[in-house]
N, C-alpha and C positions, 0 to 999 in steps of 0.2 A: 119533435116538438120545437117550435120556434119560441125563443124568449122575446118578449115585446119591449122595445124601447123606442124613443122618438129620435128621428133624424130628418131634418130639412123638410118636414111635412109631407114626405113622399114615402109610401110603403115600399120597403126594399128588403128582399130576402138575401141574407148574407151567410155564406159558409166560411167558417174559420178553419184554415188548413195549417197544420204545423209541418213546415217544409224542412227537409234535410235533417231528419231526426237521427239520433244515435241509439240503435238497439231499442227502438220503440219509446224513447224518452226525448224530452226537450224539443228542439227544432225552432224555427222562426215562425211565429204566428202571423198569418197572412190572411187578409179579408178578400174573399172572392165573390164577385157578384156578376150575374148575367146582365148584358146590356139592356135587355127588355125590361128588367126590373130596376134599373138604375135611374136616378134623376135625369131629366133632360139636360140639365146643366152639369156636365161632367166635372167642371172645375170645383163643384161643391164636394166632390169625393175626396178632396184633400183633408176634409174633416173626418172621413170614415175610419182610417186606421186607428186613431185614438179611441173612437167610440167602440170599436170592435176589439180593443186590447191588442192591436197589431202595430207593426211599424210601416207596413205597406198594404196597398189595396190593388187588386187586379180586376179589370173588367173583361169578361169573355163575351165575344160576339160571334155567334155561328153555331151550327149543329154539332153534337158531340163527335161525329165522324169527320168534321172539318169541311173546308178550311175554317179555322177559327182565328179571329183577330184579337190580339191581347193589347191592353193598355194598362199602364202602371202609374200609381199615385203614392206620394208620401205627403206629410204635412206641408211641405214646401211647394207642392204642385206635381205636374206630370213628369215622368221619367221616360227617356227614350228606350230603355231596356231594364230588365230586372231578372237575374238568373234564378234566385230562389222563388220569385214570383211566378216565373214560367213553370218551375217544378210544381208549385202549388196549384196552378191552373190545370196542369196535366192530371194531377190526382183528382181534381174536381170533375174534369171532363170524363175520365174513366168511370168514376162513380155514377155520373149522370147517364152514361151509356150502359151501365150495369155490367161492365167487363173487367176482368182481372188483368187481361192483356189487351192493350189498346194502342194503336198507332194513329196519330192525327197530324195533318199538315197545319202549320201555324203561320200567321202573319204578324210581324212586329214592325211597325212603321212601314217602310218600303220593301222590307226583305221577307223572304219565305224560308222556313226551316221545318224540320220534322221532329215531333216529340213522341216519346214511347213510355208506356207504363207496362211493367211486367210484374207478375206475382202479386198484383193488387196494390202494392205500395211503392215499388221502385220506379221513380219517374226520372227520365233523362231526356236530353235534347242535344243536338249538334250545334255547337257555336263555331261559326266560320268567319266571324268579323273581327278577329283578333289582330291587333297591330302592336308591335314591340319596338321600342327605341331606347337609346341612352337618355338619361335625364339631363336637363339643362343645369348649368351652374346655379341660376336663381332658384330652381326647384330644390336642389340639394341644400343650398344655403338657407332657404326658408323653412323647408319641411322638417329636416332632421332635428334642429334645435327644438321645434314645436313638439316633436315626438318625445323629447327628452333623451335622445340617443347621443352618447359621447362619441366624438370622432366621426369618421366616414366609413360606414359599412361597405365591404367589397361586394359588388354584384347588384347594386340598386338598378332597377329598370323602370321605365315608364311603359304603361300598357293601356290599351283601349279596346273596348267593344262598342264604342259610341261616345264615351267620355274618358278622358285620361285620368289615371291614378298611378301612384308609385307602388311598386313591389319592393319591399325593403326587407332584406334578410337580417336575422338576429341569431346569435350563436347557440341558443338553447331554448327549450320550452320554459325553463325557470326564468330566464331573462325576459321572455315574452310576457309571462305572468306578472313580473314586477314592473313592466312598462307603465308609466303614468304620464300620458301626454297632457299638454296644456290645451283644453278644448277651445277656449277663446282664441288663443294664438294660432292654433292649427286651422280653425275656421277662417280667420283673417287671411292667412297665407294661401289656403286652398281657393278662397274666393278671388284673391288677387291674381293667382296664377291659373285660374280656371281649371282646377283639379277637382275631381270627385272626392278624393281622399287618399288614404294610405292603407295598404295591405301589408302588415308586418308578419313575417313567417319564420319559423324555425327550419333547420335543415331536415330533409327527408331521411328517415332511417333506411335500412337495407330493404325493407318491404314497401317503401314509399309512403310511410305514415309520417305526418308532421302536424304542427299546430299553427294557427294563424289568428290574427285579430285584425278586423277591418274598421277603421275610423273614417266615417263619411259625413263630416260636418256640413258639406255643401248641400246635402239633401236633408239636413236636420236629424241625422242619425249619429249620436256621439260614438256608439259602438254597435256595429251590425252583428246580429246573432249568427247569421250565415250569409256568405257572399259567394254565390256560385260563379258569377262572371269573372271576378278577380281570381278565383281558383282556376277557372279555365285558362286565364292568361298565364298563370304560373305553370300550368301543365304544358302550355305551348312553349314556354321558355325552357322547360325541362323535357324537350321533345324526346319521345321514346320511352318515357316513364309513365306508369299509372300511379296516381297519388290518391291518398285518402287524407283529407284535411279536417282536423278537429277544430271547431270554433265554438264560441258561446259559453265556455266554462266560466270565464270571469264575470259574466252577467247572469249566471245561474240557469242557462238554457243550453245544455250540451247538444252540439250539432256536428254532423259529419257530412262533407261533400266529397264525392268521388269524381275524378276527372282523368281522362286518358286522351293523349294526342293521337290523331289518326293521320294516315298518309294524305298529303295535300294541304295540311295545315289546320284542318278542322279539329275541334276537341269535343268529345262526348263528355257531358257533365251532368250531374244530378244527384239525387239522394232519395232517401225514404220519406214519403209524405202521406199523411192521413188527415181526413176531415175529423176534427175534434169537437166541433160545436156549430150551432146555427143560431142566427139572430134574425129577428124581424124588426127592421128599423122603420118607423113611420112617424 
């Protein structure tokens, strides 16, 4: 049953998918809508996440078996990519196809990739557009003080799957929890340096488990509940390791992203995702 609210004067059926959940809890709420149901002016979808109680919205265009084109939106406009949004879209497509195991070709911008759903809830995709480099001096000098980090952490990297962000190591989960960035300062620095934001992470333990927090002020997200693309970047930097990254605890939405580097540089990344609600916006 759809709950009826008003949106842009256009009837729009929206699924709310919690993406990258941890043991059936939490996850990042993501609004998913079919292109045929969306307003003709897709720019108006920047208003959709807040109306649906989500941080991001995904528009899917194509049959469940694919190929399916994905487009992503936040309150600040359209994004070139979104990892946890891709996971949410895959869960939506599998449910629409009525399949617990589902493989679908995807198009995001000009590139093609393949997504998978197994056992009904585990959604993964192959991310092959990862680029790593050393950060510049202005990036380090601007971002680290805005994060509230003393000194210069060893091993900071810049990473991109379409937009640059910094991967910043911190020495423990406890230190990560205590981190209190200056949101205004961080946004000013990220806007000036054309950075998406900062992904701060603890060291992986012997089983590859770690924690991370993603601050993405450039897209209007003070702290992201789950960030699959940045996790894929970290997995590429830790080539040869499979990692499980806990996120979202500091914002009350426990999430976990799984990522594993593959030969040739691609990373398989994803997590548990389920449809948790439906809205009819009109």
